[in-house]
Structure formats: C-alpha cells, structure tokens
C-alpha positions in Angstrom: 197.9 38.4 41.5 199.8 41.7 41.7 201.1 42.9 45.0 202.6 46.4 45.7 205.3 46.1 48.3 206.5 49.4 49.8 209.5 49.7 52.2 212.4 52.0 52.5 214.6 49.2 53.8 216.1 47.8 50.6 217.2 44.5 52.2 213.7 43.8 53.6 212.1 44.9 50.4 214.2 42.4 48.3 213.7 39.6 50.8 209.9 40.0 50.8 209.8 40.4 47.0 211.7 37.2 46.6 209.6 35.2 49.0 206.3 36.5 47.5 207.6 35.8 44.0 208.6 32.2 45.0 205.0 31.8 46.2 203.6 32.7 42.9 202.9 36.4 43.2 203.8 39.2 40.8 205.4 41.9 42.9 205.9 45.6 42.2 208.2 47.5 44.6 208.4 51.0 45.8 211.0 52.6 48.2 208.5 55.0 49.8 204.9 56.1 49.7 205.4 58.7 47.0 206.8 56.2 44.6 203.9 53.8 45.6 201.3 56.5 44.8 202.8 56.8 41.3 202.5 53.1 40.8 198.9 53.0 42.1 198.0 55.8 39.6 199.3 53.7 36.7 198.9 50.0 37.6 196.2 47.7 38.9 197.2 46.1 42.2 195.4 43.4 44.1 197.1 43.8 47.5 199.2 46.5 49.1 201.9 45.7 51.7 203.6 48.7 53.2 205.9 49.8 55.9 204.6 52.6 58.0 207.6 54.8 58.8 209.2 56.0 55.5 210.7 59.2 54.1 208.7 61.5 51.8 205.3 59.8 52.3 204.7 57.3 55.1 202.4 54.3 55.0 199.6 56.0 56.8 199.4 58.7 54.1 199.8 56.0 51.4 196.8 54.1 52.9 194.7 57.3 52.9 195.7 58.0 49.2 194.7 54.5 48.2 191.4 54.7 50.0 190.5 57.9 48.2 190.8 56.1 44.8 187.7 54.2 43.7 189.7 51.2 42.4 191.6 50.8 45.8 188.8 51.7 48.2 188.3 48.0 49.2 191.8 46.6 48.3 193.4 44.6 51.1 196.2 46.6 52.8 198.8 45.0 55.1 201.0 47.3 57.2 204.3 45.6 58.1 206.3 47.6 60.7 208.7 47.4 63.6 206.5 50.0 65.4 203.1 48.2 65.5 202.4 49.2 69.1 203.0 52.8 68.4 200.8 53.1 65.4 198.0 50.7 66.1 195.9 53.2 68.1 196.6 56.1 65.6 195.1 54.4 62.6 191.5 53.7 61.8 191.8 50.2 60.3 188.9 48.3 58.8 189.3 44.8 60.2 187.9 43.3 56.9 190.5 44.9 54.7 193.3 46.5 56.8 195.9 44.4 58.7 198.9 45.2 60.9 201.9 42.8 61.2 205.2 43.1 62.8 208.4 42.9 60.8 209.4 40.2 63.3 206.6 38.0 62.1 208.0 34.9 60.5 208.0 35.0 56.7 205.9 31.9 56.5 203.2 33.6 58.6 203.3 36.7 56.4 202.9 34.6 53.2 200.2 32.7 54.9 198.3 35.9 55.6 198.8 37.1 52.0 197.5 33.7 50.8 194.5 33.9 53.1 193.7 37.5 51.9 194.1 36.6 48.2 192.6 33.2 48.1 190.8 32.5 51.4 191.9 29.2 53.1 192.3 27.3 49.8 196.1 27.7 49.4 199.0 26.9 51.6 202.4 28.6 51.7 205.5 26.9 50.4 207.7 28.8 52.9 208.9 26.8 55.8 
C-alpha cells in the first residue's frame, strides 16, 4: 500500500515516514503541496496524508487538486495539522473519505487510523 506523506516540517515528515514504513507501508514524501501534485501526476497512491499549512501550495489546495483527478476522487485523505480548530470549519470534508487529525495525536492512533482506512478493522498497529 502506497502512502503519500506531505509536510514542510522535515523532522515530522521523517518520523511519520519511519513509523509508517515500520508498519508495512510504502511511503513517498513531499515537502509541500506543489511537490505532492507532481507525485500524484506520476504515481499511484492509495492514501494521502498532508499537513494543511505549507509554503507554495497548502494542504487544502492539494486536496482540491487530488479531488479533481479521476484516480484520486475517492482516495482517502488525512489532514494532520497543529491548527485543526482553525481549518475544520473552512473545509468541506466528506466524512467517508476525508479525515482531520491533530499533530498531537499519538503515533499509535495515527497508524491505527491509517490501518483502519486501508484495511478496515482487520489489522492492528505495532506501534505502542
């Protein structure tokens, strides 16, 4: 399963990449939404995890870009941000395919959400 992970915070990006990789996922990273759009154009991705506030192209515009593409119209999308209260009301999220988590969410819970979205309730996280 291929995940696109997008965040301008290099430390958080590497931490999340490592944790997802350790849980069996193939992870492609991008430092901002512009770089992520290039990846979406050239790669097949099963799940997108993105920060919201980033330089050049933010997560909200990345989400809109992905939803305009036929192959990503129904792809699960997780926003992970430190500003969830600020943005939650601004975005039109589909509760069946769009999710909002805080960067303060424990890693085990984030991986659990990823597992749930990718496999349903059939897999459990190895993060403790």
